[in-house]
VOGU-3710 file (C-alpha; in Angstrom, 3 decimals, decimal comma):
1> maeetkyted> 52,881/109,717/53,773  54,900/112,047/56,380  54,575/115,604/55,420  57,868/116,780/54,555  59,826/119,178/57,087  60,636/122,953/55,285  64,226/123,258/55,531  64,549/126,976/54,743  67,171/129,850/56,074  64,445/130,450/59,041
11> nirsldwkeh> 65,630/127,073/60,328  69,360/128,353/60,177  70,177/130,155/63,727  73,447/131,517/65,172  73,946/131,416/68,619  75,775/134,141/70,200  78,903/133,057/72,550  77,162/133,295/75,865  73,843/131,604/74,511  75,992/128,664/73,239
21> irmrpgmyig> 77,866/128,187/76,358  74,530/128,175/78,322  72,716/125,826/76,117  75,749/123,335/75,923  77,307/123,731/79,456  78,691/120,015/79,210  81,090/121,219/76,265  82,674/123,889/78,227  82,903/122,832/81,968  82,328/118,844/82,008
31> klgdgtsadd> 79,078/117,850/84,245  77,279/120,550/85,954  76,490/118,743/89,302  75,358/120,386/92,699  78,787/120,402/94,212  78,500/117,096/95,904  81,470/115,792/93,683  85,155/117,310/93,227  84,581/117,587/89,284  81,206/119,442/89,553
41> giyillkevl> 80,514/122,312/87,357  80,901/124,801/90,070  84,422/123,881/91,163  85,765/124,177/87,337  84,284/127,967/87,446  86,296/128,385/90,309  89,349/126,656/88,454  89,033/128,509/85,389  89,281/131,892/87,291  92,066/130,491/89,446
51> dnsidefvmg> 94,071/129,397/86,445  94,284/133,139/85,045  95,877/134,077/88,537  98,190/131,298/88,757  99,671/131,819/85,270  100,438/135,397/86,647  102,529/133,751/89,508  104,169/131,469/86,831  105,140/134,665/84,872  106,570/136,222/88,126
61> sgktievsiq> 103,777/138,340/88,998  101,989/138,179/92,385  103,061/135,782/95,198  99,491/135,885/97,056  96,349/134,535/96,034  93,220/135,499/97,846  89,944/133,082/97,784  87,045/133,716/99,579  83,735/131,753/99,505  80,912/132,606/101,613
71> gtrvivrdyg> 77,613/131,090/100,595  77,185/131,077/96,427  79,475/134,222/96,383  82,983/133,731/95,016  85,760/136,031/95,061  89,251/135,530/93,906  91,718/138,477/93,918  95,487/138,205/92,625  98,467/140,759/92,748  99,752/140,297/89,237
81> rgiplgkvvd> 99,772/142,815/86,362  96,182/143,364/86,051  94,206/142,882/82,919  95,229/145,604/80,431  92,179/148,599/81,179  91,158/148,878/77,705  90,377/145,141/77,281  88,591/144,102/80,830  85,372/143,818/79,064  86,597/141,826/76,150
91> vvskmntggk> 88,989/139,458/78,102  85,722/138,212/79,627  83,244/138,230/77,074  84,287/138,008/73,651  85,623/134,387/72,256  88,844/133,968/71,291  90,308/136,769/72,886  93,232/136,402/75,427  96,568/137,041/76,095  97,686/133,455/75,782
101> ydsrafkksv> 97,666/132,907/71,961  101,174/134,573/72,128  103,169/131,145/72,828  106,290/133,382/73,794  104,346/134,771/76,904  102,754/131,490/77,633  104,074/128,530/76,337  103,302/126,134/78,960  100,197/128,015/80,608  96,871/125,834/81,418
111> glngvgtkav> 94,044/127,713/79,886  95,063/128,061/76,173  91,445/127,931/74,643  90,574/131,393/75,407  87,426/130,069/76,900  87,660/129,634/80,367  86,602/133,409/82,425  83,777/133,743/79,575  82,240/130,418/80,368  82,264/131,527/84,040
121> nalseyfrve> 80,368/134,731/82,971  78,131/133,249/81,192  77,285/130,856/83,672  76,848/133,242/86,411  73,754/135,132/87,818  76,261/137,711/88,768  80,039/138,290/87,455  82,117/141,051/88,216  86,037/141,836/86,910  87,974/144,414/88,371
131> ssrdgksaaa> 91,646/145,221/87,374  94,083/147,603/88,895  97,257/148,788/87,161  99,721/152,124/86,881  97,503/153,800/89,594  93,943/153,275/87,546  91,540/150,839/87,496  88,641/149,488/85,282  85,763/147,302/86,216  82,679/145,780/84,591
141> efergnlkde> 79,453/143,843/85,898  77,487/141,445/84,133  74,466/139,066/84,557  74,185/135,799/82,881  77,160/137,255/80,546  75,295/140,153/79,218  77,075/143,465/80,174  75,274/145,592/82,798  77,780/148,232/84,131  80,877/149,410/83,533
151> efleetsrrk> 83,749/151,594/85,573  86,793/153,298/84,967  88,850/155,538/87,540  92,049/157,668/86,715  93,194/157,338/89,967  93,172/154,460/92,414  94,940/153,239/95,589  94,173/149,751/95,235  97,378/147,269/94,746  97,676/146,340/90,934
161> gtkitfipde> 96,081/143,005/90,060  92,862/141,289/89,294  89,655/140,835/91,292  86,807/138,795/90,006  83,460/138,077/91,845  80,911/136,052/90,689  77,717/133,600/91,449  77,257/130,565/89,857  73,610/130,484/88,026  70,938/128,557/90,353
171> aifknykfrn> 68,981/128,204/87,014  71,763/126,134/85,859  73,277/124,716/89,144  70,469/123,141/90,863  70,695/123,649/94,548  74,192/123,827/94,315  76,811/124,043/97,684  80,550/124,469/97,694  82,025/122,179/99,775  85,431/123,402/101,523
181> eyvarmlkny> 86,863/120,380/101,570  86,968/120,095/97,815  88,165/123,643/97,427  90,716/122,971/100,012  92,062/119,879/97,958  92,107/122,145/94,890  94,205/124,862/96,355  96,630/122,647/97,909  97,157/120,870/94,589  98,244/124,582/93,216
191> vylnpgltiv> 100,664/125,511/96,144  102,065/122,142/95,677  102,828/122,660/91,550  103,760/126,119/92,563  106,223/126,242/95,528  106,603/129,649/96,783  102,869/130,616/96,123  100,326/131,410/99,174  96,702/131,047/98,711  94,589/132,399/101,590
201> fngekfysen> 91,139/130,585/101,319  88,507/131,985/103,810  91,341/133,125/106,103  93,382/129,704/106,208  96,807/129,933/104,596  98,214/127,181/101,978  101,867/127,296/100,991  104,274/124,881/99,906  108,272/124,831/100,031  108,830/120,819/98,752
211> glkdllgdri> 106,341/120,958/95,804  105,084/117,057/95,281  107,135/115,774/98,025  104,689/117,855/100,465  101,577/116,620/98,316  102,296/113,109/99,250  103,358/113,909/102,997  99,954/115,200/103,168  98,061/112,328/101,307  99,966/109,275/103,114
221> aetdilypii> 100,116/108,734/107,118  103,645/108,965/108,420  103,492/105,653/109,798  102,350/104,245/106,475  105,463/105,306/104,434  107,489/102,311/103,600  110,889/104,720/102,834  111,445/108,263/102,749  109,680/109,824/99,772  111,937/109,868/96,650
231> hlrgddieva> 111,586/113,601/95,273  113,022/114,166/91,741  113,150/117,435/89,496  114,026/118,393/86,234  113,505/121,465/83,740  110,008/120,437/82,721  108,995/117,480/85,173  108,868/116,740/89,197  108,175/113,125/90,438  107,766/112,252/93,855
241> lthsrtqyse> 107,209/108,397/94,818  107,479/105,747/97,893  105,536/102,690/98,722  103,137/102,225/101,554  103,039/99,198/104,041  99,601/98,799/103,889  98,015/99,765/100,896  97,519/97,078/98,098  96,542/99,192/94,937  98,740/101,885/93,141
251> eyhsfvngqn> 97,764/105,569/93,760  98,966/108,172/91,418  98,707/112,186/91,165  99,042/113,313/87,852  99,467/117,261/86,283  100,256/118,819/83,183  100,834/122,525/83,352  99,392/122,765/86,675  96,500/121,036/85,637  95,312/117,846/87,829
261> ttqggthlaa> 94,886/115,207/85,004  92,290/113,177/87,113  92,003/110,679/84,282  95,839/110,341/83,569  96,904/110,078/79,828  100,108/109,726/77,976  102,485/111,334/80,690  100,956/109,005/83,511  101,257/105,623/81,196  105,108/106,655/80,548
271> freavvktvr> 105,604/107,101/84,059  104,325/104,061/85,115  106,287/102,072/82,286  109,332/104,212/83,097  109,084/102,940/86,796  109,215/99,292/86,093  111,637/99,817/83,465  114,098/101,564/85,752  113,762/99,416/88,496  114,430/96,181/86,606
281> efynknydas> 117,337/97,762/85,046  119,027/98,771/88,799  118,306/95,206/90,441  119,025/93,626/86,936  116,013/91,531/87,408  113,060/90,999/85,378  110,304/91,780/88,391  106,844/91,416/87,322  105,578/95,068/86,637  102,369/94,705/89,260
291> dirksivsai> 104,968/93,501/91,667  107,126/96,617/91,314  104,039/99,314/91,214  101,997/97,540/94,053  101,188/99,973/96,766  103,079/102,895/94,709  102,129/106,066/95,938  103,363/108,780/93,714  103,007/112,206/91,658  104,223/113,504/88,421
301> sikvmepvfe> 104,146/116,808/87,067  105,183/118,087/83,950  105,157/120,774/81,663  104,099/120,360/77,888  104,291/123,297/75,181  100,721/123,513/73,618  98,952/120,483/75,203  96,433/118,683/73,786  93,813/116,998/76,200  91,042/114,496/75,632
311> sqtktklgst> 88,481/116,559/76,867  87,376/120,101/77,432  87,905/119,923/81,235  91,606/118,943/80,417  91,408/115,831/82,929  93,150/113,504/80,253  96,677/114,187/78,225  96,210/113,274/74,857  99,782/114,596/73,369  102,665/112,591/72,512
321> dmggelptvr> 105,433/115,336/72,230  106,909/117,695/74,561  106,751/120,410/72,370  109,247/122,693/70,797  112,732/120,797/70,309  112,148/118,422/73,229  111,399/114,721/72,497  108,204/112,729/72,805  106,982/112,622/76,467  107,253/108,947/77,014
331> tyindflktk> 110,979/109,165/75,618  111,364/112,405/78,155  109,871/110,734/80,898  111,562/107,367/80,380  115,200/109,310/80,392  114,395/111,408/83,257  113,820/108,391/85,564  116,720/106,322/83,909  118,834/108,895/84,934  117,455/110,257/88,389
341> ldnylhknae> 115,741/107,263/89,967  118,718/105,104/89,013  121,206/107,677/90,620  119,059/108,258/93,905  118,740/104,239/94,332  122,354/104,123/94,041  123,072/106,676/96,448  120,207/105,605/99,259  121,293/101,700/99,703  118,745/101,493/102,474
351> tadklqrkil> 115,624/102,679/100,395  117,039/100,359/97,805  116,723/97,488/99,973  113,485/98,246/101,560  112,189/98,790/97,840  113,489/95,624/96,680  112,174/93,539/99,806  108,502/94,854/99,154  108,941/93,777/95,332  109,499/90,376/96,543
361> qaerertels> 106,828/90,439/99,352  104,387/91,276/96,533  105,678/88,460/94,567  105,041/85,752/96,911  101,436/87,077/97,606  100,708/87,342/93,912  102,039/83,668/93,474  99,902/82,803/96,390  96,701/84,153/94,941  97,541/82,887/91,240
371> girklakera> 95,413/79,793/91,654  92,494/81,457/93,077  92,437/84,276/90,994  92,326/82,152/87,943  89,496/80,695/89,156  87,660/83,579/90,166  88,370/85,291/86,601  86,855/82,117/85,243  83,551/82,261/87,619  83,586/86,258/86,849
381> kkaslhnkkl> 83,564/85,671/83,251  80,619/82,858/83,187  78,789/85,233/85,879  79,211/88,189/83,487  77,278/86,353/80,902  74,264/86,265/82,929  75,156/88,207/85,541  71,627/89,148/87,507  73,645/91,151/89,846  74,818/94,021/87,715
391> rdcrihltds> 72,601/95,790/85,175  74,690/97,847/83,337  74,808/101,128/81,367  75,776/102,484/78,190  78,138/105,209/78,644  81,290/104,460/81,322  83,939/106,710/82,741  86,707/105,282/80,505  84,681/106,689/77,438  86,791/110,028/78,039
401> kkernlestl> 85,541/111,511/74,325  81,977/111,004/75,162  80,035/113,865/76,649  78,737/112,439/79,577  81,229/109,958/80,849  81,753/111,951/84,143  78,176/111,229/84,801  78,756/107,466/84,807  77,345/106,027/88,342  77,083/102,372/89,636
411> fitegdsasg> 74,476/102,056/92,510  75,134/99,102/94,562  71,757/98,334/96,554  70,608/95,681/98,907  67,985/93,298/98,254  65,513/92,631/95,217  62,741/95,581/95,847  65,541/98,251/95,951  67,243/96,902/93,009  64,170/96,871/90,987
421> sitksrdvnt> 62,898/100,290/91,924  66,229/101,708/90,814  66,345/99,843/87,797  63,326/100,723/86,651  63,954/104,494/87,084  67,347/104,764/86,407  69,089/106,626/83,292  70,055/103,355/81,365  72,761/105,729/79,607  74,883/106,637/82,824
431> qavfslrgkp> 73,522/104,826/85,953  74,384/101,015/86,319  72,771/98,837/89,612  75,078/95,866/91,248  72,532/94,033/93,440  74,044/92,627/96,683  72,678/89,504/98,260  72,366/89,985/101,883  75,369/91,354/104,095  78,532/91,514/102,460
441> lnsynmskki> 81,514/89,945/104,405  83,583/92,315/107,054  86,642/92,171/105,545  88,733/94,137/108,102  92,389/92,450/108,564  91,759/89,835/105,688  93,989/89,402/103,038  93,468/90,166/99,247  92,630/86,435/99,151  89,126/87,016/100,338
451> vyeneefnll> 88,320/89,284/97,062  88,532/86,455/94,974  87,350/83,711/97,495  84,010/85,727/98,079  81,620/85,765/94,892  80,147/88,837/95,812  83,211/90,965/96,187  84,865/89,312/93,291  81,868/90,277/90,812  82,161/93,900/92,228
461> qsalnieesm> 85,765/94,236/91,775  84,858/92,626/88,030  82,113/95,410/87,735  84,288/98,291/88,572  87,333/96,951/86,794  89,754/97,920/88,970  91,615/94,777/89,487  94,770/96,071/87,655  94,534/99,596/87,827  92,449/102,567/88,965
471> gdlrynnivi> 92,969/104,270/85,512  90,217/101,278/84,263  87,391/102,339/86,667  84,450/102,086/84,730  82,030/104,170/86,674  83,311/107,979/88,091  80,515/107,397/91,006  80,016/104,473/93,168  76,588/105,000/95,204  76,104/102,839/98,284
481> atdadvdgmh> 72,040/102,857/98,233  71,103/101,066/101,164  67,945/101,640/103,696  68,514/104,396/106,169  67,759/101,652/109,057  70,110/99,479/111,175  70,479/96,901/108,378  71,244/99,329/105,907  74,010/101,080/107,687  75,648/98,315/108,760
491> irlllitffl> 75,747/97,215/105,086  77,123/100,808/104,572  80,022/100,136/107,031  81,038/96,713/105,443  81,143/98,215/102,089  83,342/100,904/103,093  85,293/98,689/105,226  85,913/96,785/101,713  86,950/99,994/99,605  89,296/100,973/102,673
501> qffpelikeg> 90,927/97,840/103,025  91,508/96,997/99,185  90,737/99,985/97,262  91,235/103,137/98,925  92,035/105,438/96,217  88,492/105,302/95,373  87,794/107,111/98,586  91,067/109,271/98,424  89,835/110,423/94,877  86,502/111,347/95,574
511> hlyiletplf> 84,486/108,560/94,126  82,571/106,923/96,828  79,308/108,688/97,988  76,140/107,239/100,227  72,697/108,120/98,214  70,478/110,158/100,540  66,785/109,113/100,041  63,690/110,929/101,554  62,275/110,015/104,701  59,134/111,634/104,501
521> rvrnkkktiy> 56,368/112,531/101,536  54,550/115,417/102,646  51,543/116,322/100,247  48,110/117,726/99,805  45,994/117,831/96,562  48,061/120,315/94,630  51,690/119,826/95,603  54,316/116,790/96,788  57,218/117,393/98,922  60,042/114,919/99,368
531> cyseqerrna> 61,656/115,558/103,121  65,136/114,782/103,904  65,147/115,341/107,547  62,897/115,940/110,524  63,475/120,030/109,771  62,379/119,676/105,967  59,321/117,621/107,495  58,337/120,628/109,549  58,879/123,122/106,821  56,991/121,162/104,391
541> ieeltgkpei> 53,864/121,053/107,305  54,262/124,978/107,334  53,962/125,506/103,545  51,232/123,007/102,724  48,969/124,309/105,882  45,882/122,437/107,048  46,114/118,737/107,482  48,450/117,446/104,733  49,248/113,715/104,322  52,320/112,621/105,678
551> trfkglgeis> 53,944/109,225/104,775  57,248/108,030/106,522  59,570/105,933/104,093  60,797/102,564/105,695  62,971/101,311/103,144  63,975/101,885/99,426  61,537/99,063/98,353  58,507/101,018/99,400  59,484/103,714/96,870  57,876/103,059/93,552
561> pdefkhfigd> 59,784/103,482/90,330  57,776/106,727/89,414  58,799/108,255/92,690  62,441/106,828/92,532  63,645/108,983/89,198  63,049/112,069/91,126  65,470/110,848/93,665  68,409/109,739/91,318  67,559/112,514/88,722  68,712/115,906/88,518
571> sirlapimld> 67,672/116,419/91,983  69,892/113,790/93,289  71,219/114,102/96,911  74,407/112,416/97,320  76,837/112,389/100,528  80,263/111,632/99,609  82,481/109,753/101,551  85,802/111,630/102,541  88,496/110,731/104,584  90,767/112,598/106,947
581> eaisieeilq> 94,286/112,692/105,968  95,548/113,303/109,399  94,458/109,662/110,449  95,650/106,497/108,788  93,373/103,933/107,233  94,822/101,151/109,239  93,673/103,673/112,755  90,062/103,999/110,934  89,294/100,263/110,494  91,114/98,896/113,794
591> fymgkntpdr> 88,535/101,601/115,607  85,432/101,009/113,879  85,865/97,391/112,614  88,325/95,608/114,775  88,053/94,112/118,371  88,026/96,979/121,045  84,494/96,764/121,730  84,653/98,559/124,787  86,394/101,851/123,201  83,529/101,510/120,640
601> qkfiinnlkv> 80,955/101,193/123,044  82,312/104,261/124,926  82,419/106,499/121,816  78,971/105,794/121,020  77,575/106,195/124,498  79,163/109,792/124,261  78,207/110,603/120,723  74,657/108,846/120,690  71,543/110,918/119,899  68,017/109,636/120,109
611> eldpvlen> 65,210/110,848/117,890  61,992/109,608/118,026  59,927/109,019/114,889  57,896/112,338/114,414  54,915/110,264/113,024  54,661/107,826/115,607  55,161/111,089/118,182  52,072/112,384/116,248
//
């Protein structure tokens, strides 16, 4: 019989606030990550600090926020009222301390839980807070949440406001790096939601006069807009929408109290429903909901009193009520669109005509596709019973109440050997594998019909669960894992073309990546170093001295499962696929995948870099 474990007072342990945050960071900031993804922890730390500065602007204090990121050091300076000087330490280091518990002052604030800056403090190897008000200032410095130094000045010439400096702790965020593209997008969202606010990021100014209308204007190329952006505003709601000429799928940007709800929630569901209802009533036709919403590009922002979110990082709204005397979220949004959108369409006959023609075109395309779609669904259903292409994981992005749902990843691999290596070394909870057979089709300039006719594309679409809506996406990260040779590069290009052509929001919303795998293994009897570039190889040889063994990996299938787990675990290296919003998707595809061979040839010749294989050189 097994010995009984003793359970006494010695087994009971109380963690103080900072120990708890450091032990369970996922509860406070979602996933950790290394800065490769827009929802990685280092950006949540920045957001938590910024939210307090934004709240000051909303309360009418401080029209400029300065953000500086140099390497790992982040500085956020606002010109708001400044933290009360006697509470500077408490506000950033005592749980449940803050000014936002007084609902009268911050009825529709973002950071209501009193945890934000405390989490930043606990998860930073260096944290400094400075507050200036009434000609005086106070400051405090911390290390991993522990107070190290306090200052108090009776007189200061500094302008009023708060300045926070922090360096995320490398013991928690391994090998992290801030990507300016993600920071810039976050800051742009803040200015769209707060017209009149200026944010200066490393010297670059972001400012918006027209709110969500500017957001859509920046996210969709002018040549792709079907009709002028419809922009509607109410007391606690703002909406912008148009339809794309070329995009197949629906695209939504949703916000609650200034928070980007990337996973939607009750407000987005209500908005999608209200658009359909209003359009049907305006034309007095019972159009199919998917035809009305096909190619829609839109944004909605609402303000809710004391909102309830479905996760700590506030990416999905759970509230059903607007708060106070206001009706439910669903009724409020429905009534707003029923009045404002209906009025707009009555006053703008040309827009109403273009919208109706777009709906009729979607209806025709759906009818043409209906037969093949039915066959494809039956094929996918049969295949899913014994689908050898997909080796699924246990936790998916749609499981918003599960702690690791943001880590859900689908690796798209080529060939059996690479699929086998990844499958044997993956985390079965959060990592799934989809295996391609040979090269996918070049889908450029093809209609949606090809997605259903081509078994590979149909099964991939089915695995991702994105046919009906991006809101049903099953994996937060879609990772193309191909060899770093000519064939592997070609497969990457064909897959990116497929996603750009039919599901561009996957890329726009930062879900698509390339898996970086090591080119070399350099080792001696004591140490093994994996190198991702020629420079890293040189550094490794220098570090190991003597004559270390150098192996050049030619393909993923050569890497054993035992080694592979190092490359898709905590130290995974991903290269995000990002879109230049200044260039339309049509232009990108036309240049790289179209029939303009001479132009492409000229581009390749002008940009070609030749690197000899260093192993062969030696």
